[in-house]
C-alpha positions as CSV (number, residue, x, y, z in Angstrom):
1,X,21.2,-6.9,-57.1
2,X,18.6,-8.9,-55.0
3,X,14.9,-9.1,-55.7
4,X,12.5,-6.7,-53.7
5,X,10.2,-8.6,-51.5
6,X,6.2,-9.2,-52.8
7,X,5.1,-6.1,-50.8
8,X,8.0,-4.1,-52.1
9,X,6.7,-5.2,-55.3
10,X,3.3,-5.1,-55.2
11,X,3.4,-1.1,-54.0
12,X,6.4,0.1,-56.9
13,X,3.8,-1.5,-59.3
14,X,1.0,0.6,-58.0
15,X,2.9,3.6,-59.1
16,X,1.3,3.7,-62.3
17,X,-1.5,4.9,-61.7
18,X,-4.0,4.7,-58.8
19,X,-5.2,1.2,-58.0
20,X,-4.7,0.4,-61.7
21,X,-3.3,-2.7,-60.3
22,X,-4.9,-3.5,-57.1
23,X,-3.8,-6.4,-55.3
24,X,-5.0,-8.1,-52.1
25,X,-4.1,-10.7,-49.6
26,X,-5.0,-11.6,-46.2
27,X,-4.9,-9.8,-42.8
28,X,-3.0,-12.6,-40.5
29,X,-5.8,-13.9,-38.2
30,X,-9.1,-12.3,-39.6
31,X,-11.6,-13.3,-42.7
32,X,-10.3,-10.0,-44.1
33,X,-7.9,-8.9,-46.8
34,X,-5.7,-5.9,-47.2
35,X,-5.3,-3.9,-51.0
36,X,-2.3,-2.3,-52.3
37,X,-5.0,0.6,-52.5
38,X,-5.7,0.9,-48.8
39,X,-8.9,-0.7,-48.8
40,X,-9.9,-3.8,-46.7
41,X,-12.4,-5.8,-46.9
42,X,-14.5,-9.5,-45.8
43,X,-13.5,-12.7,-47.7
44,X,-15.8,-14.8,-49.7
45,X,-17.0,-17.5,-47.4
46,X,-19.6,-19.8,-45.6
47,X,-21.7,-18.0,-42.8
48,X,-23.2,-19.8,-39.9
49,X,-26.2,-20.3,-41.5
50,X,-24.6,-22.1,-44.7
51,X,-24.8,-18.9,-46.5
52,X,-22.8,-17.4,-49.4
53,X,-21.1,-14.5,-48.0
54,X,-19.3,-12.4,-50.7
55,X,-16.4,-9.9,-50.8
56,X,-17.6,-6.5,-49.0
57,X,-15.4,-3.9,-49.3
58,X,-15.4,-1.5,-45.4
59,X,-16.4,1.7,-45.0
60,X,-13.4,3.2,-43.2
61,X,-14.4,6.1,-40.6
62,X,-12.1,9.2,-39.0
63,X,-10.4,9.1,-35.8
64,X,-12.2,12.9,-35.4
65,X,-9.9,13.0,-31.9
66,X,-7.9,16.2,-32.2
67,X,-4.4,15.7,-33.7
68,X,-5.4,11.8,-35.3
69,X,-7.3,11.9,-38.1
70,X,-6.2,8.5,-39.1
71,X,-9.1,5.9,-40.9
72,X,-10.4,3.4,-39.0
73,X,-12.5,-0.1,-39.9
74,X,-14.2,-2.8,-37.4
75,X,-12.9,-6.2,-38.5
76,X,-16.1,-8.9,-37.0
77,X,-15.3,-12.1,-37.2
78,X,-18.3,-14.1,-35.1
79,X,-18.1,-12.8,-31.8
80,X,-14.7,-11.3,-32.3
81,X,-14.2,-7.7,-33.1
82,X,-11.1,-5.8,-33.8
83,X,-11.4,-1.7,-34.5
84,X,-8.1,-1.3,-36.2
85,X,-6.4,1.3,-38.7
86,X,-6.3,0.9,-42.6
87,X,-2.6,1.5,-42.3
88,X,-1.6,-0.9,-39.7
89,X,-4.4,-3.3,-41.2
90,X,-2.5,-3.0,-44.8
91,X,1.4,-2.8,-43.5
92,X,0.3,-6.2,-41.3
93,X,-0.8,-7.4,-44.7
94,X,1.6,-6.8,-47.2
95,X,5.0,-6.0,-44.7
96,X,4.4,-8.7,-41.5
97,X,3.6,-8.2,-38.3
98,X,4.9,-4.9,-36.1
99,X,8.9,-5.9,-35.8
100,X,8.8,-4.1,-32.2
101,X,6.4,-3.0,-29.6
102,X,8.6,0.2,-30.4
103,X,7.6,0.2,-34.5
104,X,4.5,2.1,-35.1
105,X,2.9,2.8,-38.9
106,X,4.0,5.9,-40.2
107,X,3.2,7.7,-43.9
108,X,5.6,8.6,-46.0
109,X,3.9,11.9,-47.4
110,X,2.5,12.7,-43.3
111,X,-0.9,12.2,-44.7
112,X,-2.9,10.3,-42.7
113,X,-5.6,9.2,-45.0
114,X,-3.4,8.1,-47.8
115,X,-3.2,4.3,-47.3
116,X,-1.8,3.0,-50.3
117,X,1.2,0.8,-49.8
118,X,3.8,2.5,-51.2
119,X,2.8,5.4,-48.6
120,X,3.5,3.1,-45.2
121,X,6.4,1.5,-43.3
122,X,7.0,0.3,-40.2
123,X,8.9,2.2,-38.0
124,X,10.2,3.7,-34.4
125,X,8.7,6.2,-32.9
126,X,12.2,8.2,-33.2
127,X,12.2,7.4,-36.9
128,X,8.6,8.4,-37.5
129,X,9.6,12.2,-35.9
130,X,12.6,12.5,-37.7
131,X,11.0,11.8,-40.7
132,X,8.4,14.9,-39.6
133,X,11.1,17.3,-39.3
134,X,13.0,16.4,-42.9
135,X,9.2,16.9,-44.4
136,X,9.6,20.5,-42.9
137,X,12.2,21.6,-44.8
138,X,11.9,23.5,-47.9
139,X,13.2,21.1,-50.7
140,X,12.7,20.9,-54.3
141,X,10.1,18.6,-55.5
142,X,11.0,15.4,-57.1
143,X,9.3,14.4,-60.5
144,X,10.0,10.7,-59.7
145,X,7.7,10.9,-56.7
146,X,4.8,9.0,-57.3
147,X,2.3,11.9,-55.6
148,X,3.7,15.6,-55.3
149,X,0.2,16.6,-54.3
150,X,1.0,14.8,-50.7
151,X,-1.3,11.6,-51.5
152,X,-4.4,13.7,-51.9
153,X,-5.0,13.6,-55.2
154,X,-4.2,10.0,-56.0
155,X,-6.5,9.3,-53.0
156,X,-9.1,11.1,-54.5
157,X,-8.9,9.2,-57.1
158,X,-9.6,6.2,-54.9
159,X,-12.1,7.2,-53.2
160,X,-14.2,9.4,-55.5
161,X,-16.6,11.6,-53.4
162,X,-20.6,11.4,-54.6
163,X,-21.2,13.7,-57.5
164,X,-25.0,15.6,-57.3
165,X,-27.5,13.7,-59.5
166,X,-28.9,15.5,-62.6
167,X,-32.1,15.8,-60.2
168,X,-30.1,17.6,-57.7
169,X,-28.3,19.9,-60.4
170,X,-31.8,20.5,-61.8
171,X,-33.5,21.1,-58.4
172,X,-30.9,24.4,-58.0
173,X,-31.6,25.9,-61.4
174,X,-35.3,26.4,-61.0
175,X,-35.8,26.1,-57.4
176,X,-38.1,28.0,-55.9
177,X,-36.8,31.4,-54.4
178,X,-38.4,31.0,-50.8
179,X,-36.4,28.4,-49.8
180,X,-32.8,30.0,-50.5
181,X,-32.0,28.1,-54.2
182,X,-32.8,29.1,-57.7
183,X,-33.1,32.3,-59.3
184,X,-35.2,35.0,-57.8
185,X,-36.6,35.9,-61.2
186,X,-39.7,32.9,-61.6
187,X,-40.8,33.9,-57.9
188,X,-41.0,37.6,-58.8
189,X,-42.7,36.5,-62.5
190,X,-45.7,34.5,-60.6
191,X,-46.5,37.0,-58.0
192,X,-46.3,39.8,-60.5
193,X,-49.3,37.7,-62.3
194,X,-50.9,36.9,-59.8
195,X,-51.5,40.4,-58.7
196,X,-52.2,41.3,-61.7
197,X,-55.3,39.0,-62.2
198,X,-56.7,39.7,-58.9
199,X,-56.6,43.3,-60.0
200,X,-58.3,42.7,-63.2
201,X,-61.1,40.1,-60.9
202,X,-61.2,42.8,-58.4
203,X,-62.2,45.8,-61.8
204,X,-64.6,43.9,-63.1
205,X,-66.7,42.4,-60.1
206,X,-66.6,46.2,-58.6
207,X,-68.5,47.4,-62.4
208,X,-70.8,44.4,-62.7
209,X,-72.1,44.3,-58.7
210,X,-71.2,47.7,-57.5
């Protein structure tokens, strides 16, 4: 049996845990790298002013056009700019260039934000549509699959959302009810005490100076 190519072996190694064995490879023709986890970063380099630049992971932005939903990053190299889908950059780095103009980057689970290497492949448009048709048929889940949640669970572990700070949680509990947060009880008690104090003051004033 022939050994797996490097990119396939890396994809298989990454199935044990999301990004536990994340590996990086250069994006051809650019001072950037793409990982088996579906991330893109700059490389360590010396800029034009002689300053050391450490790697920085690029923040992806979604394509909000109807029917799209892919994640994009912008590669910068001096005056050059390239806005490219993340899954294409991952495939270029790990599987090589597009085999032909008829090929496109395909997501195995049809989750366009899951850009893990094991979920990507080069395929023709016909092969991509045939794969989608197969996914529409009801099938029995395979326990051997990497992620039976459609890749969303693993992607959430790799790119977790920000959790609310302790200050934000506290404000949600004790906030002023007039701003739509917290309980109505503190506001009602405060208003009651205020009205009681005002009534006592007016009663005393009228008694002594009335």
